[in-house]
GUKETI-947189 format. One record per atom (N, C-alpha, C): residue in one letter; y, x, z. Coordinates in steps of 0.2 Angstrom, whole numbers, padded with zeros to 4 digits, always signed. Atoms other than C-alpha are relative to their C-alpha. Layout:
! residues N
AYXZ/...
END
This chain:
! residues 205
M-0005+0004-0003/M+0685+0801+0412/M-0002+0000+0008/K+0001+0000-0007/K+0687+0802+0431/K+0001-0006+0003/L+0000+0007-0003/L+0683+0787+0441/L+0005+0000+0006/P-0004+0001-0006/P+0696+0781+0454/P-0004+0001+0007/K+0004-0001-0006/K+0692+0786+0472/K-0003-0006+0003/Y+0003+0006-0003/Y+0689+0769+0478/Y-0006-0002-0003/L+0007+0002+0003/L+0675+0766+0466/L-0005+0005+0002/K+0005-0005-0003/K+0666+0781+0474/K-0001-0001+0007/S+0001+0000-0008/S+0669+0776+0492/S-0006-0004+0002/K+0006+0004-0002/K+0654+0770+0502/K+0001-0007+0001/W-0002+0007-0001/W+0663+0754+0506/W-0001-0004-0006/F+0000+0004+0007/F+0665+0749+0488/F-0007+0000-0002/L+0007+0000+0002/L+0647+0754+0484/L-0004-0005+0004/A+0003+0005-0004/A+0641+0744+0499/A+0001-0007-0002/A-0002+0007+0002/A+0651+0729+0494/A-0003-0002-0007/L+0003+0001+0006/L+0645+0731+0476/L-0008-0002+0000/A+0007+0001-0001/A+0627+0732+0482/A-0002-0007+0003/F+0001+0007-0003/F+0629+0716+0492/F+0001-0005-0005/V-0002+0005+0005/V+0637+0706+0478/V-0006+0000-0005/L+0006+0000+0005/L+0623+0712+0466/L-0006-0003+0003/G+0005+0003-0004/G+0610+0707+0479/G+0000-0007+0000/A-0001+0007-0001/A+0617+0690+0482/A-0001-0003-0007/L+0001+0003+0007/L+0618+0687+0463/L-0008+0000-0002/I+0007+0000+0002/I+0600+0692+0461/I-0004-0006+0004/I+0004+0006-0004/I+0594+0680+0475/I+0002-0007-0002/L-0002+0006+0003/L+0605+0666+0468/L-0004-0002-0006/G+0004+0001+0007/G+0597+0669+0451/G-0007-0002+0001/V+0007+0002-0001/V+0580+0668+0458/V-0001-0007+0003/R+0001+0007-0003/R+0583+0652+0468/R+0002-0005-0006/F-0002+0005+0006/F+0591+0644+0452/F-0006-0001-0005/F+0005+0001+0006/F+0577+0648+0440/F-0007-0002+0003/T+0007+0002-0003/T+0562+0645+0453/T+0000-0006+0004/Y-0001+0006-0004/Y+0569+0629+0461/Y-0005-0005-0003/H+0004+0006+0001/H+0556+0615+0462/H+0002-0005+0006/P-0002+0004-0006/P+0562+0600+0472/P-0006-0003+0003/D+0006+0002-0004/D+0551+0594+0486/D+0000-0008-0001/K+0000+0008+0001/K+0549+0576+0478/K-0008-0001-0002/V+0007+0002+0001/V+0532+0568+0479/V-0001-0006-0004/H+0002+0006+0005/H+0526+0557+0465/H-0006+0001-0004/Y+0007+0000+0004/Y+0508+0556+0460/Y-0003-0007+0000/H+0004+0006+0001/H+0495+0543+0456/H-0007+0000+0002/A+0007+0001-0002/A+0478+0536+0461/A-0002-0006-0003/N+0002+0006+0003/N+0467+0523+0453/N-0005-0003+0006/F+0005+0004-0005/F+0457+0509+0463/F-0002-0006-0003/A+0002+0007+0002/A+0448+0493+0461/A-0003-0003+0007/L+0003+0003-0006/L+0443+0480+0474/L-0004-0007-0002/Y+0004+0006+0002/Y+0429+0467+0472/Y-0002-0004+0006/I+0003+0004-0005/I+0425+0452+0483/I-0005-0005-0003/N+0005+0004+0002/N+0409+0443+0481/N-0001+0000-0008/G+0001-0001+0007/G+0407+0450+0463/G+0006-0001-0004/Q-0006+0002+0003/Q+0425+0445+0458/Q+0005+0006+0001/K-0005-0005-0001/K+0437+0459+0454/K+0007-0003+0002/E-0007+0003-0002/E+0454+0456+0463/E+0005+0003-0005/E-0005-0002+0006/E+0468+0456+0449/E+0007+0001+0003/F-0007-0001-0003/F+0483+0457+0461/F+0005-0003-0005/K-0005+0003+0005/K+0492+0444+0450/K+0007-0002+0003/N-0006+0002-0003/N+0505+0439+0462/N+0005+0005+0000/P-0006-0005+0001/P+0522+0447+0459/P+0002+0003+0007/I-0002-0003-0007/I+0524+0450+0478/I-0003+0007+0001/Y+0003-0007-0001/Y+0512+0465+0476/Y+0004+0006-0003/Y-0003-0005+0004/Y+0524+0474+0465/Y+0007+0001+0002/I-0007-0001-0002/I+0541+0482+0469/I+0004+0002-0006/A-0004-0001+0006/A+0555+0484+0457/A+0001+0007-0001/I+0000-0007+0002/I+0557+0500+0448/I+0007+0003+0003/T-0006-0002-0003/T+0575+0502+0454/T+0000+0002+0007/A+0001-0001-0008/A+0570+0501+0472/A-0004+0006+0001/M+0005-0005-0001/M+0557+0515+0470/M+0002+0007-0003/C-0002-0006+0004/C+0567+0528+0460/C+0005+0004+0004/S-0006-0003-0003/S+0579+0534+0473/S-0002+0008+0001/T+0000-0007-0001/T+0582+0553+0475/T+0000+0002+0007/D-0001-0001-0007/D+0585+0551+0493/D-0006-0001+0004/T+0006+0000-0003/T+0569+0556+0501/T+0000-0001+0008/T+0000+0001-0007/T+0575+0553+0519/T+0001-0007+0001/A-0002+0007-0001/A+0578+0534+0516/A-0006-0004-0002/K+0006+0004+0002/K+0560+0529+0511/K-0002-0005+0005/T+0003+0005-0004/T+0553+0513+0518/T-0008+0001-0001/P+0007+0000+0001/P+0534+0511+0520/P-0002-0002-0007/V+0002+0002+0006/V+0533+0502+0504/V+0002+0005-0006/D-0002-0005+0004/D+0542+0516+0495/D-0005+0005-0001/R+0005-0006+0000/R+0529+0528+0500/R-0006-0001-0004/A+0006+0001+0004/A+0514+0520+0492/A+0001-0008-0003/H-0001+0007+0003/H+0515+0504+0480/H-0003+0000-0007/L+0002+0001+0007/L+0511+0496+0464/L+0007-0002-0003/H-0006+0003+0004/H+0524+0492+0450/H-0002-0001-0007/S+0001+0002+0007/S+0526+0486+0433/S-0006-0004-0002/G+0005+0004+0002/G+0512+0474+0434/G-0007+0004-0001/V+0006-0004+0001/V+0499+0488+0433/V-0004+0000+0007/N+0004+0001-0006/N+0485+0483+0446/N-0005+0005+0002/N+0005-0005-0002/N+0475+0498+0447/N+0002+0007+0001/V-0003-0006-0001/V+0487+0512+0449/V+0005+0000+0006/V-0004-0001-0006/V+0494+0517+0466/V+0005+0006-0001/H-0005-0005+0001/H+0511+0526+0465/H+0001+0003+0007/V-0001-0004-0007/V+0512+0539+0480/V+0007+0004+0000/E-0007-0003+0000/E+0530+0545+0484/E+0001+0004+0007/D-0001-0004-0006/D+0527+0554+0501/D-0006+0003+0002/H+0006-0004-0002/H+0516+0566+0510/H-0004-0005+0005/T+0004+0002-0006/T+0502+0560+0522/T-0001-0008-0001/V+0001+0007+0000/V+0501+0542+0515/V-0008-0002-0001/T+0007+0002+0000/T+0484+0534+0518/T-0002-0006-0004/W+0002+0006+0004/W+0474+0521+0508/W+0001-0006+0005/G-0002+0006-0005/G+0476+0510+0524/G+0007-0002+0000/N-0007+0001+0000/N+0495+0512+0523/N+0002-0004-0006/F-0002+0003+0006/F+0495+0507+0505/F-0002-0008+0000/F+0002+0007+0000/F+0485+0491+0508/F+0005-0004+0005/Q-0005+0003-0005/Q+0497+0487+0523/Q+0006-0002-0004/N-0006+0001+0003/N+0511+0489+0511/N+0000-0006-0005/I+0000+0006+0005/I+0505+0475+0499/I-0003-0006+0004/G+0002+0005-0004/G+0500+0464+0514/G-0007-0002+0001/W+0007+0000-0001/W+0482+0467+0515/W-0002+0004+0006/V+0003-0004-0005/V+0471+0473+0529/V-0007+0002-0002/V+0006-0002+0003/V+0456+0483+0523/V-0003+0006+0005/D+0003-0006-0004/D+0444+0493+0535/D-0007-0002+0000/P+0007+0002+0000/P+0425+0493+0538/P-0002-0006+0004/R+0002+0006-0004/R+0426+0478+0550/R+0002-0006-0004/L-0002+0006+0003/L+0435+0466+0539/L+0005+0001-0006/I-0005+0000+0005/I+0446+0462+0523/I+0004-0006+0001/R-0005+0006-0001/R+0461+0451+0526/R+0005+0000-0006/T-0005+0001+0005/T+0471+0445+0511/T+0005-0004+0003/P-0005+0005-0002/P+0487+0435+0512/P-0003-0007+0002/D+0003+0007-0001/D+0476+0419+0512/D-0007-0001+0002/A+0007+0001-0002/A+0458+0423+0517/A-0002+0006+0004/L+0002-0005-0004/L+0448+0433+0529/L-0008+0001-0002/Y+0007-0002+0002/Y+0431+0442+0524/Y-0003+0004+0006/L+0004-0004-0005/L+0419+0448+0538/L-0007+0002-0002/P+0006-0002+0002/P+0404+0458+0535/P-0005-0003+0005/D+0005+0003-0005/D+0387+0451+0542/D-0006+0004-0003/D+0007-0003+0002/D+0368+0455+0539/D+0000+0000-0008/Q+0001+0000+0007/Q+0370+0450+0520/Q+0006+0004-0003/H-0006-0002+0003/H+0388+0454+0516/H+0003+0007+0003/K-0002-0007-0002/K+0394+0473+0517/K+0007+0001-0003/I-0006-0003+0002/I+0410+0482+0515/I-0002+0007-0002/T+0002-0006+0002/T+0407+0497+0504/T+0006+0004-0003/F-0005-0004+0003/F+0419+0511+0500/F-0003+0006-0004/I+0002-0005+0004/I+0417+0523+0486/I+0006+0004-0002/L-0006-0004+0002/L+0430+0537+0485/L-0002+0006-0003/N+0001-0006+0005/N+0429+0550+0471/N-0008+0001-0001/G+0007-0001+0002/G+0411+0546+0468/G-0005+0000+0006/Q+0004-0001-0006/Q+0405+0547+0486/Q+0001-0006+0005/Q+0000+0005-0004/Q+0401+0533+0498/Q+0003+0002+0007/V-0003-0003-0006/V+0412+0535+0514/V+0002-0006+0004/D-0002+0005-0005/D+0416+0525+0530/D+0007-0001+0001/G-0007+0000-0003/G+0433+0530+0534/G+0005+0001-0006/A-0005+0000+0006/A+0442+0528+0517/A+0007-0002+0002/M-0007+0003-0001/M+0457+0519+0524/M+0004+0005+0004/R-0004-0005-0003/R+0461+0534+0535/R+0001+0006-0004/Q-0001-0006+0005/Q+0460+0546+0520/Q+0007+0000-0003/V-0006-0001+0004/V+0476+0553+0513/V-0001-0001-0007/I+0001+0001+0008/I+0478+0547+0495/I+0002+0006-0003/G+0000-0006+0003/G+0475+0562+0485/G+0002-0001-0008/D-0002+0001+0007/D+0482+0565+0467/D-0006-0001-0004/Q+0005+0002+0004/Q+0471+0557+0455/Q-0007-0002+0003/D+0006+0003-0004/D+0459+0549+0468/D-0002-0006-0004/K+0003+0006+0003/K+0448+0535+0463/K-0004-0003+0006/L+0003+0003-0006/L+0443+0522+0476/L-0002-0007-0002/L+0003+0007+0001/L+0432+0507+0475/L-0001-0003+0007/I+0001+0003-0006/I+0431+0494+0488/I-0004-0007-0002/D+0004+0005+0002/D+0417+0481+0487/D-0002-0004+0007/F+0002+0004-0006/F+0414+0466+0499/F-0005-0005-0003/G+0005+0005+0003/G+0398+0455+0496/G-0007+0003+0001/T+0007-0002+0000/T+0379+0457+0493/T-0001+0004-0006/T+0000-0003+0007/T+0382+0468+0478/T-0006+0006+0001/S+0005-0005+0000/S+0367+0480+0474/S+0004+0007-0001/Q-0003-0007+0001/Q+0370+0499+0473/Q+0001+0001-0007/S-0001-0002+0008/S+0368+0499+0454/S+0006-0004-0002/D-0006+0004+0002/D+0381+0485+0452/D+0007+0004+0003/I-0006-0004-0003/I+0393+0495+0464/I+0001+0006-0004/Q-0002-0006+0004/Q+0391+0510+0454/Q+0003-0002-0007/K-0003+0002+0006/K+0395+0500+0438/K+0007-0002+0002/E-0007+0001-0002/E+0411+0494+0447/E+0004+0006+0000/Y-0004-0006+0000/Y+0416+0511+0451/Y+0001+0004-0006/N-0001-0003+0006/N+0413+0518+0434/N+0005-0004-0004/G-0005+0003+0004/G+0424+0504+0427/G+0007+0001+0002/I-0007-0001-0002/I+0439+0510+0437/I+0003+0005-0006/P-0003-0004+0005/P+0451+0517+0424/P+0002+0007+0003/S-0002-0007-0002/S+0455+0536+0425/S+0007+0001-0003/T-0006+0000+0003/T+0473+0534+0421/T+0006+0004+0004/A-0004-0003-0005/A+0481+0543+0436/A+0003+0006-0003/K-0003-0006+0003/K+0483+0559+0427/K+0005-0001-0006/K-0005+0002+0005/K+0492+0551+0412/K+0007-0002+0004/Y-0006+0002-0004/Y+0504+0543+0425/Y+0004+0006+0003/D-0003-0006-0003/D+0507+0560+0433/D+0005+0003-0005/T-0004-0004+0005/T+0514+0567+0417/T+0004-0004-0005/T-0003+0004+0005/T+0521+0552+0408/T+0006-0003+0004/P-0006+0003-0003/P+0539+0546+0413/P-0001-0007+0001/D+0000+0007-0002/D+0540+0530+0422/D+0006-0003-0003/P-0006+0003+0002/P+0553+0517+0416/P+0006+0003+0005/K-0006-0002-0003/K+0571+0522+0421/K-0001+0007+0003/S+0000-0007-0002/S+0566+0541+0423/S-0003+0001+0006/C+0003-0001-0006/C+0556+0539+0438/C-0007+0002-0002/S+0006-0003+0002/S+0541+0550+0435/S-0003+0005+0005/G+0003-0005-0004/G+0529+0562+0443/G+0002+0007-0003/S-0002-0007+0003/S+0535+0577+0432/S+0007+0000-0003/R-0007+0000+0003/R+0554+0573+0429/R+0003+0007+0000/P-0003-0007+0000/P+0563+0589+0424/P+0006+0000+0005/T-0005-0001-0005/T+0574+0596+0437/T+0007+0001-0004/T-0007+0000+0003/T+0593+0594+0432/T+0004+0006+0002/L-0004-0005-0001/L+0606+0607+0431/L+0004-0001+0007/R-0003+0002-0006/R+0615+0598+0445/R-0004+0002+0006/E+0005-0001-0005/E+0600+0599+0456/E-0001+0007+0002/R+0001-0007-0001/R+0598+0617+0453/R+0006+0004+0003/L-0006-0002-0003/L+0616+0621+0457/L+0001-0002+0007/H-0001+0002-0007/H+0616+0611+0473/H-0005+0004+0004/H+0005-0003-0003/H+0600+0620+0478/H+0002+0007+0002/L-0002-0007-0001/L+0609+0637+0477/L+0003+0001+0007/F-0004-0001-0006/F+0620+0634+0492/F-0002-0005+0006/
END
């Protein structure tokens, strides 16, 4: 069977090659698309004079519907790092470069090596009372300037606590961040939510 002349023309072959190339590129973009959405978790605990802070006040927690927006350009500081669902030892991180200091500011606390200020009290270190930070098993001075990493674990202690008791406090911090990374939060807000067909199609163009 003889092919029509136009099928053998260089212009037709060039157009065909262009269309096939475009389809290949779009196919790769469709199947390899991963949205640039940050949502991971870290664990922490804070002790003042031997008492663990339980963060019982509802003001420390934001509503689920407020934190599950897909609009990454409209995030407030609280959206970027927060607590929710009444869980007082899991930080939800939803943006790049959020520090531990940012997180505590978001819940109305000031925490640094010079002081701890809660919504209703101020704690200053002196010769007896120290502020100690243990981040991922290591004592550090600049924890509040550290970007919160996925599955980080932070202990903050104020008081006359011995090193052995500080270690016990750190060991008592739950290691649940990994579980939260892979378990859907309520209302489909999760660290590993499947990408939808609509999102993949939108990404093509």
